[in-house]
N, C-alpha and C positions, 0 to 999 in steps of 0.2 A: 505762677508768673515766676518765672527768674527775673530780677529787675534787668532793665536795662534789654529787652529784645530788640535783635538783631541792629543793636545799635551802633555794634564793630562795627559790621558794614556799612554803615551808612558813613563815619568818620576814615573809610576808609578810603570812600570815590576819590579821592585829592588831597595833596598835605595842604591845602589849606580851605582854611572855611571862613565867606568873606562875613564880616558879620556888619548885617547894616542899621543905619539909622533912616528911618521914613518920614517924613514929612508930609509930602501927601500921596495919598491915592493912586493919584495920574501915574505916578511913577513904580507904580511896586513892578506892577508886568513890564513894560521897556526894561529894567533893572535887572530884572530876572533872565533875561531873554541874554541881557548882552552880556552876564554871565556867563547863562549855560554856553555862548557860544565861544567862551574862553575857554571852556573849560570845565568852568567850578559849578557844579550842579546843585552842591551842599549847601543852602543861605541860611545865614540866622535871623532871621528879623528882630531889632528887638523891641521890646512895650515901651521904650522912654519916650514915646511919642504917641500922641494921640491917633496916629493913623494905621498905628501896629498890625495891629486887631484884620483893621479892612484889609492893607496889604499883602494879609497872610491867607487871604481868605480867599482875593482874588490870583495869588499868583499859585495857587490851590486848582482852581480850576481852571485859569487859561495857559501855565505852561506846565504842564506833566513833564517834560523836563526834568524842572526842576525838584529839586527833597528838599521842598519849605520847612523850615525850623522856628521855636521861640528862641526867642532872648531874653533875659534881661526877669525871671521870673522871678516876682518874690511873693505870689501866695498863691496861697491852689484855688482860687477862683481864676486866678488870672492864667494856670494853667491846663487846668479845664475850658476856660474861653478859647486858646489858644487851638486845644485839640476839636473842638466844635468845625473852630473855622477852619480846620484842614491842615494846623502841621503834623510833622510826622518824627519833629522830635520837640524837647525843651531841654532849654540849659536855664544856667540862675549863674550869679554870678558868689554864693554859698551856698550854704547848705543849713537849714531848721529840723528840730526834731516835727514840726509841725506838718511844712512840707513835704519828706521823707515818707511821714505816713499814709499823706493823703494820698499820691503821688504812689505808692506801693503793690505792685500787681497791674498795672497802669497799661495798655495796649498802644501808649505813646513813650519813647523811652526818655527816659531822664536824665539828664548829665549834669549834677552838682559841680559846685564850685567848691576849693580846698586851698589854703594856704601855709594847714602846718600838718604837721605829720599827728596829730589827733587826731585834728579830720578827718583825713585821709582810714585812719582806723576806725569810724564812727564807720565810711564807707563801709571797707571794708568790712568790718563785723556782722552789714546788712546784704552782705552779700555785691555787692558794687565791683566790678570792672575797671570802669572807666567816668574819670571823673577830670572835669574845668580847673586848669592851676593860673589862677588868682588873684593880684595882676602882676604878670607873670617875670617881668623885670621891676619892678621897685619893689617883688617879694624876694628876688634872690637870683633872678633869670636864670641860665640852661644850668649854671652852675649847681642851683639849688635844686632842680628837677635831677640832675644827673644825682646828686647825694642819695634821691629820695628812691632810688633803681632799687640798692643794696637791702637796707631792710622793710622795705614795702614791695616788694615782685608782682601783688596780684593787683596793684594798679597800675592800669597804662594812663596818660594824660595829651589834654587839648588842651598847652599853655596861650592864656591869650592878657591880652597887657599889656602893651609897649611892643609887641610886636611888626618888624619888616622885612623889606623885601633885606637887610644887611642880617642880621638877626636870626630871621629865620632858618636857614639854615644849620645852625650852631644848635637849634634843640630839635628840630627832623632827625638830627644823626646821633638822637640817644634808643639808648632799644627800649626806655619809658615812654618815648610820645609817639600819640598816633596819627598827629597832624595837630597845626596850630590855628587857630583863628588871627585872624585883623582886620581893616577895616583901609589900611591904605590903599587899595584898587578900588574903595569907593567913598572917595572924598567930597564933604559937604558943598563944595566949588564943582566939582566936575557934576554932581547930582543934580545940582542945580539949575547945570546948565546945561541938562538934559546930555550930557558931550554920549553918546551910547557906546561908541567906535572905541571913545579912548578908555573907559572902562572894563571892552571885551580885550581891544590890546592887554591894560593891567593883570588882567584875570588869568590871560592865556601866559605871561609871563610870571604870576605867582603860580599855574599851576607845573610851572613848569622849573621848579623849584627842587636843587637835589642836595640834600645832609654833605657837609664838609667840614 
């Protein structure tokens, strides 16, 4: 099986993928429904808390309109546990040979992170077509990503890290950017308050972002 089966279609659903940190599993389903209502069906649930896997399992079971994925995958065991829970894609801040070897050929597509041309070339050598560019703003921003297009045309990127409504359009205007990842529409205070209407409104605004 070629790397990243179906990942291009997933990354093309909307210009922004919300990257969410869930502290309580009970937040998962209403959060996913709020994001879907705003037009953001692809949702990355990170493993930065112990609630991550349970949240993925709940969204996969109860919000079929959502395309739930797992983020902050650092170990093969995390990838396989998330796939078992129903994750439909997986994302890492970087990549290791051990992780790349472990997920090779799996039906759940994997989006590894890169921050340098050397890391990008490692993925290209393995047949990858998509990568996360992280941390986008600290690593050089849209100008850096743009500079990668000519020497590394094989890869398209999902920049994540410091992305905001203000700078997202600069990334989305680049031919080697397929989407961006961000968390501004699911801030900790709004999530803690359960303000699902505010999240839906923020998701709709993010869905409407256009290149400029």
